[in-house]
C-alpha positions in Angstrom: 11.3 -2.9 -18.9 9.4 -0.3 -21.0 9.7 3.4 -20.4 6.2 3.4 -18.7 7.5 1.2 -15.8 9.0 2.7 -12.7 11.3 0.3 -11.0 14.8 -0.3 -9.4 17.4 -2.9 -10.4 16.2 -6.3 -9.2 18.0 -7.9 -6.3 18.3 -11.6 -7.2 17.3 -14.2 -4.7 18.0 -18.0 -4.8 15.5 -20.0 -6.8 14.0 -23.3 -5.7 11.7 -24.6 -3.1 13.5 -23.0 -0.1 12.1 -19.7 1.1 14.2 -16.6 0.3 14.2 -13.0 1.4 11.7 -12.0 -1.2 9.3 -14.7 -0.1 9.6 -13.7 3.6 9.1 -10.0 2.7 6.0 -10.8 0.5 4.5 -12.8 3.4 5.2 -10.0 5.8 3.8 -7.4 3.5 0.6 -9.4 2.9 0.1 -9.9 6.7 0.7 -6.2 7.4 -1.8 -5.2 4.7 -4.4 -7.5 6.2 -3.7 -6.1 9.7 -4.0 -2.5 8.5 -7.4 -3.3 6.8 -8.6 -5.0 10.0 -7.6 -2.2 12.3 -9.3 0.3 9.9 -12.5 -1.7 10.3 -12.1 -2.1 14.1 -11.6 1.7 14.5 -15.0 2.3 12.8 -16.6 0.1 15.4 -14.8 1.3 18.5 -17.3 1.8 21.3 -15.6 4.8 23.0 -12.9 7.4 22.4 -10.2 5.7 24.5 -10.6 2.4 22.7 -10.6 4.2 19.3 -7.4 6.0 20.2 -5.7 2.8 21.2 -6.7 1.2 17.9 -5.6 4.3 16.0 -2.2 4.1 17.6 -1.7 0.5 16.6 -3.2 1.2 13.1 -0.6 4.0 12.6 2.2 1.7 13.6 1.2 -1.1 11.4 0.5 1.2 8.5 3.9 2.8 8.8 5.6 -0.6 9.0 3.7 -1.8 6.0 4.9 1.2 4.0 8.5 0.6 5.1 8.4 -3.0 4.0 6.9 -2.0 0.6 9.5 0.7 0.1 12.3 -1.8 1.0 10.9 -4.2 -1.6 10.6 -1.5 -4.2 14.2 -0.5 -3.6 15.3 -4.1 -4.1 13.4 -4.2 -7.4 10.8 -6.7 -6.2 8.0 -4.2 -7.0 7.5 -2.1 -10.0 5.0 0.6 -10.7 3.4 1.5 -14.0 3.2 5.1 -15.1 -0.3 6.2 -16.0 -0.8 8.1 -19.2 -1.4 11.8 -18.5 -4.8 11.8 -20.4 -6.0 9.0 -18.0 -5.0 11.1 -15.0 -6.7 14.1 -16.4 -9.9 12.2 -17.1 -10.0 10.8 -13.5 -9.3 14.2 -12.1 -12.2 15.8 -14.0 -14.5 13.0 -12.9 -13.6 13.4 -9.3 -13.8 17.2 -9.6 -17.4 16.8 -10.9 -18.3 14.4 -8.2 -17.1 16.9 -5.6 -19.0 19.6 -7.2 -22.2 17.4 -7.2 -21.7 16.7 -3.5 -21.6 20.4 -2.6 -24.8 21.4 -4.5 
């Protein structure tokens, strides 16, 4: 991979029609992402504080588990990240800084 890619050595899995560990982890990660999104939505519509707190507790658990699954897949080399050029980061930072300034006026 190029020097702009952040990744770990890839753990090889069997190829073919049978499901392998990577397939199961991808399925689990997709499900957890969807559940986290749904609980975020549900929390915004909770009718009272007790209900909100229960949803928030479940949201936190699923969110933490989703992160653990992602990190495990990243360690196995099944995910890679792309380094952003510093000028792109600076441009985005300046844009967000200006938006924040505009909001406080």
